[in-house]
C-alpha positions as CSV (number, residue, x, y, z in Angstrom):
1,X,121.8,113.5,113.8
2,X,120.1,110.7,114.9
3,X,119.6,107.7,112.6
4,X,116.8,105.1,112.9
5,X,115.9,102.0,111.5
6,X,112.2,100.9,112.0
7,X,111.8,97.5,110.3
8,X,114.8,95.9,107.8
9,X,114.2,92.6,105.8
10,X,112.0,91.0,103.3
11,X,108.9,92.0,105.8
12,X,109.2,95.4,105.1
13,X,111.3,98.2,105.7
14,X,111.3,101.6,107.0
15,X,114.7,104.4,108.0
16,X,114.4,107.4,109.8
17,X,116.9,110.2,109.6
18,X,116.6,113.3,111.6
19,X,119.1,116.4,112.0
20,X,118.4,120.2,113.7
21,X,114.0,119.4,113.7
22,X,113.9,117.8,110.0
23,X,112.5,114.5,109.5
24,X,113.4,112.1,106.7
25,X,112.0,109.2,105.9
26,X,113.3,106.7,103.4
27,X,111.0,104.0,102.6
28,X,107.6,102.7,104.0
29,X,107.1,99.5,103.8
30,X,105.6,97.9,107.4
31,X,101.7,98.1,108.2
32,X,99.9,101.1,109.4
33,X,99.3,99.8,112.2
34,X,103.6,98.9,112.8
35,X,104.0,102.1,111.4
36,X,102.0,103.8,114.2
37,X,103.8,102.4,117.1
38,X,107.5,102.4,116.3
39,X,106.7,105.6,115.3
40,X,104.6,106.4,118.9
41,X,107.8,104.3,121.0
42,X,110.1,107.5,119.4
43,X,107.7,110.3,120.1
44,X,106.6,110.8,116.4
45,X,103.2,111.0,114.7
46,X,102.5,110.7,110.9
47,X,102.6,113.9,110.9
48,X,106.0,114.1,111.6
49,X,106.9,112.6,107.9
50,X,107.3,115.6,105.8
51,X,109.3,114.2,103.6
52,X,109.6,110.4,102.0
53,X,112.1,108.9,99.7
54,X,111.5,105.8,98.2
55,X,113.9,103.3,96.6
56,X,111.9,101.6,94.3
57,X,108.5,100.0,93.7
58,X,108.7,96.7,95.7
59,X,105.8,96.0,98.4
60,X,108.7,95.4,101.1
61,X,109.7,99.2,100.5
62,X,105.9,100.7,100.3
63,X,103.0,98.7,101.9
64,X,102.3,101.9,104.1
65,X,102.6,104.6,101.3
66,X,98.7,104.2,100.7
67,X,98.0,104.4,104.2
68,X,100.6,107.4,104.8
69,X,98.9,109.1,101.8
70,X,95.3,108.8,103.8
71,X,96.8,110.3,106.8
72,X,99.5,112.7,105.7
73,X,101.0,114.3,102.7
74,X,104.6,114.3,102.5
75,X,106.3,115.4,99.8
76,X,107.7,112.1,97.6
77,X,110.9,111.8,95.7
78,X,111.3,108.6,93.6
79,X,112.4,107.7,90.2
80,X,110.1,107.8,87.3
81,X,111.0,103.8,86.9
82,X,109.4,103.3,90.8
83,X,106.6,105.9,90.0
84,X,105.1,104.2,86.7
85,X,105.6,100.5,88.4
86,X,103.7,101.6,91.7
87,X,100.7,99.9,91.6
88,X,97.6,101.8,90.4
89,X,95.7,102.7,93.2
90,X,99.1,104.0,95.4
91,X,99.4,106.3,92.0
92,X,95.9,107.7,92.4
93,X,96.3,108.9,95.6
94,X,100.5,110.5,95.3
95,X,100.2,114.0,95.8
96,X,101.0,116.5,93.5
97,X,103.7,118.2,95.6
98,X,105.9,114.8,94.6
99,X,109.3,115.3,92.7
100,X,110.8,112.8,90.4
101,X,114.3,112.7,90.8
102,X,117.6,111.3,88.7
103,X,120.8,109.2,90.0
104,X,123.6,111.6,90.1
105,X,121.5,114.7,90.7
106,X,121.7,115.9,93.9
107,X,118.4,117.5,95.2
108,X,118.1,119.5,98.4
109,X,115.6,119.5,101.3
110,X,115.7,122.2,103.5
111,X,119.2,121.7,105.2
112,X,120.1,118.6,103.6
113,X,122.0,117.4,100.1
114,X,120.6,114.2,98.8
115,X,122.5,112.5,96.1
116,X,121.0,109.5,94.3
117,X,122.5,106.7,93.2
118,X,121.8,103.3,90.9
119,X,121.3,100.1,92.5
120,X,121.0,96.8,90.8
121,X,117.8,95.1,92.0
122,X,114.9,93.4,89.9
123,X,112.9,96.7,90.3
124,X,112.6,99.5,87.7
125,X,115.4,102.2,88.4
126,X,116.2,101.5,91.6
127,X,117.8,104.0,93.6
128,X,120.0,104.4,97.1
129,X,120.8,107.5,98.7
130,X,123.8,109.7,99.5
131,X,122.5,111.7,102.7
132,X,124.2,114.8,104.1
133,X,124.4,118.0,106.6
134,X,126.8,120.4,107.8
135,X,128.8,117.6,109.8
136,X,127.8,114.2,108.7
137,X,127.5,112.2,105.5
138,X,125.5,109.1,105.4
139,X,125.1,106.0,102.7
140,X,121.3,104.4,102.5
141,X,121.7,101.6,100.0
142,X,118.6,99.2,100.0
143,X,117.9,96.0,97.6
144,X,121.1,95.5,95.4
145,X,123.4,92.6,93.7
146,X,126.0,94.9,93.4
147,X,127.2,98.8,93.5
148,X,129.4,99.6,90.6
149,X,132.8,100.9,90.9
150,X,131.9,104.3,89.1
151,X,130.4,105.2,92.8
152,X,133.6,104.8,95.1
153,X,134.2,108.3,95.6
154,X,130.6,109.3,96.0
155,X,130.2,106.5,98.6
156,X,133.5,106.5,100.2
157,X,134.3,108.3,103.6
158,X,130.7,108.2,105.2
159,X,129.9,108.5,108.9
160,X,127.1,105.5,109.0
161,X,126.5,103.3,106.0
162,X,123.0,101.7,105.6
163,X,124.1,98.6,103.6
164,X,122.9,94.9,103.0
165,X,124.6,91.8,104.4
166,X,122.1,90.0,102.8
167,X,122.9,86.1,102.9
168,X,125.7,83.5,103.3
169,X,125.9,81.5,99.9
170,X,126.4,78.2,101.2
171,X,123.3,78.3,103.4
172,X,121.4,79.9,100.5
173,X,122.4,77.4,98.1
174,X,121.5,74.3,100.4
175,X,118.4,76.1,101.8
176,X,115.0,74.2,100.5
177,X,114.2,77.6,98.7
178,X,113.5,77.1,94.3
179,X,116.5,77.4,92.4
180,X,114.6,80.4,90.7
181,X,114.7,82.0,93.6
182,X,118.3,81.2,94.5
183,X,119.3,82.0,91.3
184,X,118.0,85.9,91.6
185,X,119.4,86.5,95.6
186,X,122.6,85.5,93.6
187,X,122.5,87.3,90.3
188,X,123.0,90.8,89.8
189,X,120.2,91.9,90.5
190,X,119.0,90.2,93.8
191,X,121.3,91.3,96.9
192,X,124.6,91.0,98.3
193,X,126.0,88.5,100.3
194,X,128.6,88.8,103.4
195,X,131.7,89.1,101.5
196,X,130.5,91.4,98.9
197,X,129.8,93.5,101.8
198,X,132.1,93.6,103.5
199,X,134.5,94.1,101.0
200,X,132.5,97.2,99.7
201,X,132.7,98.6,103.6
202,X,136.3,97.9,103.3
203,X,136.7,100.1,100.4
204,X,134.5,103.2,102.0
205,X,135.7,103.3,105.0
206,X,137.2,106.5,106.2
207,X,140.2,107.7,109.0
208,X,137.6,107.5,111.4
209,X,135.3,105.4,113.3
210,X,132.4,104.1,111.1
211,X,128.8,102.8,111.8
212,X,127.6,99.9,109.3
213,X,123.8,99.6,110.4
214,X,123.6,95.5,108.6
215,X,120.5,95.9,106.6
216,X,118.1,93.0,105.0
217,X,119.9,90.4,106.7
218,X,117.7,86.9,105.8
219,X,116.1,85.0,108.6
220,X,116.8,81.8,107.5
221,X,120.0,81.9,105.4
222,X,122.7,83.9,107.7
223,X,123.5,84.9,110.9
224,X,125.5,87.5,112.9
225,X,128.1,85.4,113.5
226,X,128.3,84.6,109.4
227,X,128.4,88.3,109.2
228,X,131.3,88.5,112.1
229,X,133.4,85.8,109.7
230,X,133.0,88.2,107.1
231,X,134.1,91.3,108.8
232,X,137.0,89.5,110.0
233,X,138.2,88.3,106.7
234,X,137.4,91.6,104.6
235,X,137.9,94.8,106.6
236,X,141.1,95.7,107.8
237,X,140.8,97.6,110.7
238,X,137.3,95.9,112.3
239,X,138.2,98.2,115.3
240,X,137.1,101.3,114.0
241,X,134.1,99.6,112.8
242,X,130.8,99.8,115.0
243,X,128.4,97.3,114.0
244,X,125.0,97.8,114.3
245,X,122.0,94.5,113.2
246,X,119.2,96.0,112.3
247,X,115.9,94.1,112.6
248,X,112.7,93.3,111.1
249,X,110.7,94.0,114.4
250,X,113.0,95.9,116.9
251,X,114.1,99.6,116.0
252,X,117.9,100.8,116.2
253,X,119.4,103.6,116.0
254,X,122.7,105.5,115.7
255,X,123.1,108.8,116.8
256,X,126.4,111.0,115.7
């Protein structure tokens, strides 16, 4: 299995998961040109994307959707809340194969089992995904202010986590951003801080090597060093955790 983070951050998000010649795409929040360049660099094309999962309707997760649908007709998976809050011009080009999915109700795409779970963000019915094949378990959680403890059993012991570690709270509060935006980011429907994210990863890690692809890292209110300090503080077995910093511009890859 290969996991590719093509883009991650406030300017756009896109992830590919490849197993047994089946390619899943989670979110598509970058422009057509950027998408084409990144796909070409991996020897993929627009036509390679047969299955597309959308976490929520914000533009940094859906920017490229309309352009993709003009080139290719993948099967789409999203919640009713996400569909209802997409721009009308996107709704008009969505093909009839799209599937409305619900939290905690698993569905299957070829050999993949996929279980959606609710996130807490200022969107309508945002979700993350637990994606499993016969050998590996991947957890993809996009923007969220917290993840409910009731999902502990569902989310623990994955091989790869794509979970955000968005900000260092003090840096955020000291930044020149408007106070209303600071409250949004720090709130339950905002984004995970470094401490919160590290605590979650620590509670989920299994008795084997775990990969954490750290997503949605703030460019001005965080740093790799800040994240590493939180990991050292909260992760009980840091040497069993492989850290990969997702980037807005560079592709990062994990192969299992």
